[in-house]
Structures are given as structure tokens and as C-alpha cells.
N, C-alpha and C positions, 0 to 999 in steps of 0.2 A: 580470222583464224584459218590456218591451213588445214589440209586433209590429214587425218590421224587414223592409223590402223590399230585395232586391238584384236588379238587372236591368241589361242593357247590350247593346251591339252591337259587332260586329267593324268597325273603321274601314277598310273596303275600298272605300268610295265614298260619295257623297251618299246620304241617306236618301230613300226613295220612298214612294208612297201605300201600298204593301204594309206597310212599316214603320209608317206612321202608323196605319192601321186595325188592324193586328195588335198593336201594343204602345204606340206613342208617345202616341196620343190617350188611352189608358187610364192611362198613367203620369201624365199631367197631372191626370187626374181623381183618381187615388189620392193624388197630392201635395196636392191641395186638400181631400181628404176628412177629414183630421184623425184618421184611424183608425190611423195608424202612428207609432211613436215616432221612427223614423229611416227615411230612404229613400236608398239608394246607387244611383247610376246611373253606369256606367263604360264606357269605351272599351276593348274587349278586344284591345289591340294585340299582346300576347304570343300569344294564340290565333290572331290573324290571321296572324302570322308563321309558324305551323306549316305553312301551305301557300303562303306568300309569302316564304320565307326569302331567296330570291335577288332580291327586289325590295322592300327595306325603304323605299325612297323612296315607294312607293305608300301604305304605311301612314302614313308621316310626313306626307305631304301631306293625307291624308284625316282626320287627327285634327281639324284646325280645321274641315273641312267638316261633320263629324258634330257637333262642338260648336256650330256655328252653327245646324244643324238642331234640335238639342236646345233651345237657347235661344229660337229663333224660334217653335218649336211650343208653348212655354209652360213648359218646365221652369225652375224658379226656384232659383238657387244658394243663396238664403237659406232655402229650404224642403227642398231635397234636396242631397246631396253628389255633385258631378260630379267624377270622377277618371279617371286613366289607369292601366290595369292594371300596366304595366311599372314605374311609379314606386313600387310597393308591394312591395319585395323580400321581405317576410314571406310573400307569397303563394307565391313559389317555394320558400321553406323548408317551408311547410306541405304543398305538393305532394309534396316529397321524402318527408316522413314518412308521408303517406297512401298513397304508392305501395307501401309495405311491407305494407299491410293489404288489398290486392286482388290477385287473380291475373291473369295474362295471359289465361287462358281466360275469366274473368268479363268482362273488357273486350271480348274478341273476340265474346262473345255479344250485346253491346249492339246492337240493330237500327239505332239512329241512327248508330253508328260504322260498321257494315257499309255502310249507304247512302252515307255521306259518303266512305268509302274508294273505293267503286265510282264515285261521281260524279266524283271527282278523279283517277281512273285510277291509284290508289296500290297496286293489288293486288300488283304485282311489285316495288315500290320504296317501301315505306311508311316515312315519316319517324317516328322514335321520338316526337318532340314531338307530332305529330298523333295518334299512337296513344294517347298519354297525356292527350289532350284532356279526357276525362271526369274524370280525377283532378284536373287543373288547375282544371276548372270546380267540382269539389267543394271545392277549397281556396278559391276565390273566394267561394263561398257561406258556408262554415263559418267562415272568418276573420272575417266580420262578424256571425256568429251570426244570419244571416237566417232568419226564420220563414216568409217568403213569397217565392216566385219567380214573377213573372208570365212565362208562356212558352206556346208552342204545344204541341199534342199530341205533336209529333215530339220534344220535349225531355223527355217523361215518363220514358223509359228513363235519361236522364242524371241526372235528379233522383232516381230510384230508387237509382242508384249512390251519389249523395251521401248519401242517407239511410243506406244500408248502411255507408258508410265512417264516418259520424258515430257510428253505433251500435257499430261494431267498435272505434273509438277509445275510446269511453266504456266499453265492456266491458273493454278491455285495460288502460287507463290511469286511468280515472276520468271522472266526468261533467264534461265541458268543452264539447263541441261540441253544436250544436242540429240536430235533424233537421228540414229545411224541408218545407213543403208547396208544391205547384205551384198557381198561380192561372191557370186556363185562360181563354181569351177567352170573352166572354159569348155569342157566337152564331157560327154556322157561317161567315158572311161574314167575320167578323173573324179567323177562324182561318187563312185563306189566300186572299188576293186574287189572282185570276188575272192574267196579263200582258195587255197590250193586244191581243196576238195570239190570246188565248183559251187559251193554254197554262196548265197547272195553276198555275204559280208565276211571280210577277213577279220578274225576276232581271236584275241589271246585265249579266251576261255574255250574256244572250239579247237584250238591247237592247229589252225590252218594258216599260220602266218609265216612269211619270210621276213626276218628282222633285218634292219639296216646293219646290225652288228654281226650277223651270221657270217661265218667263214665260208670259203669257196666250197669245201667239201659238204658242209651242211646245206648250202644252197642247192648243190647238185642232187643231194638226197631228196630234198623237198620237191624240186622240179621234176625229178624222175618219177615221183609218185603222183604227179598232178593229174587232175581230172581232164579228160579230153572229150572224145566222141564215142559213146558206148556202142554205136552202130558201125564204127570204123574197125571192123575185125580183121580184115585182110588188106594188104598193101594196095590192091587194085580197087578196093571199095571207095566210092565217093564219100568224102568226109564233110562234116558240118562245122563251120567256124562259129556259128551262133551258139552261145552257151558253152563253148569250148574254152576253158580257162587259159590254156596255153596261148590261144590266139588273142584273148582279151589282154593278157599280159604283154604280148608282142605289140598290140595296139597302143598300150600305155608307154612302152619303153623303147621299142626298136626304132632305128633310123636307117636310112638308105646306106649309110656308111657301114653299119653293122652287117648288112647283106653283102656289101662289097668285100668285107674282111672275112666273114665267117661262112657265107653261103653264096658265092658269086653266081651260081646257076640261076639265081633269081635276083632281079634288079631292085625289088622292093617288096614290101609286105603284100601289096595287092596282087603281085605276080604269084607269090607263094599261096595266097588264099585261093586264087583261081586254079592253080595246079592241085591243091589239096581237095577242093570240092569236086574236081573231075576224076580223082583217084590216081594212085601211083606215088603218093608221098606218105612216108611212114611217120607215125606219131613220135617215135623216138628221135628221129632226125630233127623234128620241130622242137622237141624238148632240149636237144643239145644246142640248137641255135639260141633258144631262150636262156639257157644256162649261161652261154657266153655273153649275151646281151646284159643280163642282170649283173654278172660278176664284173664286167667292164665298168658298169655304172657304179657298183658298190666299192670297187677297189680304192679310189681316192677317198671315199668316205671312211672306209676301214683304216686307211693310213692316217688320216687326220685324227680319228678316234684314238688310235694307239698313242699318238703324240700327246693328246689331251689327257689320257689316262695316266701319264707319267707325273702329272702335277695336280692331283685332286684338290689340295688346299687352294690353288689358284682358281679352280672352278667355283668353289664356295665363295671366294673373294669376288668373282664376277657376278654371282647371284646376289651377294650382299650389296654390292655397289648398285646393281640394277634395281634391287628392291628399295634402296634408299632414294634413288631417282624417281621411281614410280610413286613412292609414298609422298614425295614432295609435290608431285603433280596432282595426286588425289587430294592432298591436304589443301591445296589452293582451291580446288573445286568445292571441297567441303566448307571452306570459309564462306564462299559465295552461297552455298546451300543454306547454311545456318543463318546468314544475314537475310536471305530471302524469306526464310521461315520465321524470322524474328526470334531466334533462340540464341543469338550471339550476345547474351545479356551483358557480359563484362566489357564488351566493345561498343555497346549501344549508348552513346553519350546522350542522345535525346531521351531515352528511357530513364536513364539515371537522373537527368535534370527534371523530367516530368514527375518522377517519384519524389525527388527532393522538394520541388515546389508544392506538391500535394500535401506533404506533411510539415511544411513550415508553419510555425505559429505566428 
């Protein structure tokens, strides 16, 4: 069996630059690499409902937003399988079986689960579906026999539970499931892009995002208000690039060609950083450069999005076809799972014969 990728997003809103630099840009690269036999990219609507159960319309509306972002960023449904989690009932079945192989205390020890529970104020009233999130995620991965899961460092504890469950299943029932490996972002900037306000994480709820679908005027408004260096009050003051969101974004997105085209006074980002830290470079000029860099990058994405928006029924057709393909793959795994667990009663000729012989007179 070749290498298989599984990755996805919760459809709780449009995708932003944090998603792009953290995962989406690399997904497109992996799609084009030719190193993987199959690539599955899905919208995790079931997992999104674990903390949005009272607002399914939010998820329903954002399915198409995320699909448009996927396609406009360069994911190609002829090269990867795009699907919706809830349309694959086999995932729920496998989740049920895997729940029997892990203890409550093991899930409680998961640091990612602890953080997410606290962040959502679920300490006193924790939904069971949310608590079982790691098991559901393990089912998503193992149902497609994924060998590789591109994800951030915060997901390492979740992938470890997946490996444990696959190992436990195989030891208990027989070799069926695959233990996946995590594929971490290539550099620190890609691991977590800060918000425009300088806070650690870009988040829809904090209102500190630049979305892939933002127009040029909106991008400039957000860039203009970005957090820089609070000690850099005068042009001549030495500036700090550490913790300065403008420079973090330039680290993530700028190229030497951007400098040649937009600010030829500096040959590259290192030269600009050196000048900024010695004083004499204004924050607004840095923001204007960043604005040009981001809009150059987003222009083709916006153009493709506009084209895809003209035929929304076709987007649903793409998702339907991808979901059908994904379900076929998951169904094949589940046939093997049921056989290994000896619950494929109607296909078990040996069982039927045994029971027939038992009751013969």
C-alpha cells in the first residue's frame, strides 16, 4: 500500500491566512508532489457540531465557504478527494468500535483535549461528543488507512491516541488499521501565524484574521491597523522584529522578488530587518510593503474564487462525488474491520455452517 494523506478543517467560517500558511499552502504542494497514492481532504462538520450543536446553520452555511477556499487556493478534485465528514456513516461506526479500546482517563490526560475544554468553558458541562473528539478523529484517519497527517504540534497528542487505538485494534482483532505519522509544518512561522493584533493565534472569534476572500481594500484596512513594536515611537528609534506581527507576516509570505518590485532599497527581508532594528525605518512603510505582498499572493486566489462562485451547484457536485469516493474507501476498510471483529455475520460462511451443524438432528 502506498502513502496516503488525510487532512481537513472544521467548517466554522471562511479560511484565513493562518489556515493558508499553516496547512492549505502545503496541501497544494503535497497534492502536486506525486509522492502520495491518495490524498483525502475533508470538512469535519461532525466535529464542528460537537461545540456548535445548537447552531447547525453555522456549519451548513460554511461548508460552501470552505469548499470555495479549498478550490481557489489550488486543491484540485481530480488530484485529491474532497469530502464532507457527515456523509460517511462508516466513520461513526468505526468511532463506536474504537471507543471500546480506550479509557476515559486516557482521553482526559490528552493535553489538547484539556486545552480545548478550558478554552470553550466546558469544565462544568462537557458534551460527550466533544469529549470523544480524539476517538472520532482516530476513526477519520484509520478509516482511510492514512499514513500521513499534516498537522500542527498541538495535534501531536491526538495523533498519538490514533496510533495507540490502531495498535490496540490490531493486537486485539488482527492487522487491519494503519498507524499514521504526523507531518509537522516546515518552519516556526508556518506552525502558528499570530493575529493582526499580535495575539498568539489568528482566530475568527477574536476578529484578528485576514481571510483568503478579503478584497484588497479590506486587507489594507487590516494591515494598516496591525500590531508592530510599541517602543518604536519615532522614525529614528531602533525597532524590534521579535513579536512584531508585520515582520512575522513578512517572514511567512515575502520573497526577494517582492522586495525587487515593491521596495528595491532593500534586497531582501534580512536587509530590511537590519535597517529596522538600527532605526530609520517607519512602521507604515513596512505595512505598505506587507499589504503589497499579501495582495499579490491573494489576487489569483480571489480571481479563482470569483469563477467558482458563478456555479455553486457544481461545487456541490464536486463534494458529492468526493464524498461518494471517500465512502467507498471507508466501506472497504469497514468490511475488513467487521471481518476481523467477527461481526460480519451474514458473510461468515464458517459461522453459518458451524451453527447449522450444531443444530442438526
